[in-house]
Residue, then its C-alpha position, 0 to 999 in steps of 0.5 A: m507544469p500542466v495538470g493531467l486530466l484523464s477520462t473517457l472523453d466519449t462520455k465525460g468530455r464536458e466534465i473534463a472541459f469544465l475542470a480544465a476551465c476551473l484549473q486555468e482560472r487558477g493559473l494552471s495549464t492542463l493536458v487532456i488525455d483520452v482513455g475512452l474507445f469512441e469519438p470524444e466530445i472534446v479534442p484531447d491533447i493525447s488521443r485514445r490511439e496514442v494511449a492504446a499504442a503506449a500499451g502496445v496495441e492498436l485501438a481498433g484491435l481492442l474493439g470487440r474484446p472483453r471489457d476487462e481486457i480493454m480497461t486493462a490495456m487502456g489503463s496500462g497505456a495511460g500509465e505509460v503516458l503519465r510516467r513518460l510525462h512525469g519523467e520529462g518534468r511535464l506533470a504537476g499532478v493528475l486529476g481523473v473523472g469517471g464511473n466504475q469503468g473509468t475509475s478502473i482505467v484512470c486509477r490503474a494509470m495513476r498507480q504507476l506514478p510515484l508517491g507524492l505526485p498529486k493524484m485525485m479521482v472524482s468517481t461515482v463509486a467513491s463511496g464504496n470499497m476503494r481498495p481495488y482501485i487505490g491499491a498501495t498508492d496515495i490516490a485521493m478519492l472524491f465522491s461525485v454525489a450525482d452521476l457524471l452524465g450529460g455534462p456539468n449541472p448544479i450538483i456536479e459543478g460544486v464537486l468539480r470545482n472542489a476537485a479543481a481547487a484541491m488539485a491546484g492546492m496540491a500542485a502548488s504545495a508539492p515539494t521537490p523531494a530532497a535527500a533525507a538528512a538521516p537514514l530512514v527506517a521502515l517500521t510496521a505497526l498494529g494497535n496490538t503492538h503499539p507500545a513496542v512500536a512507540r518505544c522503537m520509534q523513540l529509540l531509533r530517533a534517539s540513535g539518529y535515524q528517521v522513522a516511517a511507520f506502516h500500519a499492517s492493514g494490507a495496503c500500508g505493508s504493500a506500500m512499504e514494500r514498494l518504497i523499499a524496492a524503490g530505495r527509500f529506506a536504509a533499514v527495516l524493523d518489521l515488528t508487525p508482519h501480520e499481513l504475511t499471515e493473511e497472505v499465506v492463509g488466504a483469508g482476512w481483511y488485511q491481506p496485502v493488496e500486492g502479494g510479496r510481504v517480507i521480500a523487498a528488504g532482502e532483495r535490496g540487501i538492507p538490514q532487517v530485523l523481524a519479530p512475529g508481531g500480530m502474526e497469530y491471528l486473522v482480521f475480519g470485520p463485524p460478526e457477520s463478516l466472518p466466513p463460516q469456517f472461522r466462526r468457531r475459532p477463538t475470537y476477540y473483538h478489537n472493536p465492534m467492527c474488527a474481529n481478531v480470529r486465532t490461526s490454527r496450528r497447520e496455518m501457523a506452520s505454513v506461515g513459518r515456512v514461507l517466512a523462512e523461505r523469504l528471509n533466506r533470499a536476503k542479500g543483507p543482514v537479517a535477524v529474527v527476534l521471538p518474544l516467548k511471552g506473546w506476540s500481541i496484546y491478546g496473544t499473551p499467555g492467558g489471553p483470548l488468542h494465546d495458543a502455545t501449540a500453534d505458536a510453537a508450530f510456527v517457530r518450529s517450521l521457521t527455524c527448521v527452514l531458516r538459513a543457518d547463518i540467520p540468527v534467531h533471538r529468543l527472549p523471555l519477554h512479551i512483544n510490548d515489554p520495553a526490553f523487547s523493543d530495546r533489543c530489537c533496536e540494538i540489533l538493528c543499530e548494530f547492523m547499520a553500524s557495521r555497514p560501509t555507509s549508513a546513508 
């Protein structure tokens, strides 16, 4: 199968030709896709007109439109082309080259491909904030060091050779996805709930389940929701739905890259057990990163680059309501388990982020809106107490055992 090579060939054609030669030296065929607007430097296998048509537009109609609209259209069209190729079994991986605009187009296209298919982007902006480009996907980024302009040079050639070698290795080693030998459970985590997460992983594995943990840092939670929607999981233990707090409040560095936490499991109808791990604070970076409106709140520095900032009573009431509304949509079994002695290491009574009034506002709002048939288990424990993990896993395993099939 060929490797897809994507770029704006009106400016990066010679770099793509160099990559194609490097890959062909390693025995791989290539499929060059043009996502530019103007006459290409090399002849592509799939033209810019075909890419635009895949987005439902004519190339000529894009000229003169705002640049962001052009990039969105070409990225969407390229994504459709890649999805078609992958569906036909004609794509071993995707390798892109670009500056800021090319990176935006190519990464938008790559984000439409499934987890596990090799994806790599060589970019002039790869040393900056890549979250808007990568989103919740497994795109590998390689900084070009020098500008991608005027064709390969002694600096760029080394970077491109490494990119080709990396793609060749990924394409050669990519396994064919196999059905899981045991049901797979999704589990959410942060450092503040690590003891609970570690114990839950141990207990679930001992019960015959496979476990995949997702760090609740925005991108991972969104990736988990995508994978749940795609049918990759049999159940969810959402022990640390921290991202929902930042999504509702609209602040923090761990806001989901794609909105909609705590939705996919309910829509799929798979068992889910949820605890409010890490939901009582927002995450920011170093002191200077805190917005002015949060600087007088109780704050604890998880490390010099990670500030945990306490949420207010009003914010927690809103979070509880939204959580209940999303859980109410569940088509399958769901339960909430509340640790009455703290939701995180720092949120324990007497801890730097403990606020009983704000926590109570969350619980009151949650329980007032929650469907009457959704059980709420209140345990006189801290979230990291072993007995709390035991109870969460017990409830989830009961849900799994009661279903017609646990596969």
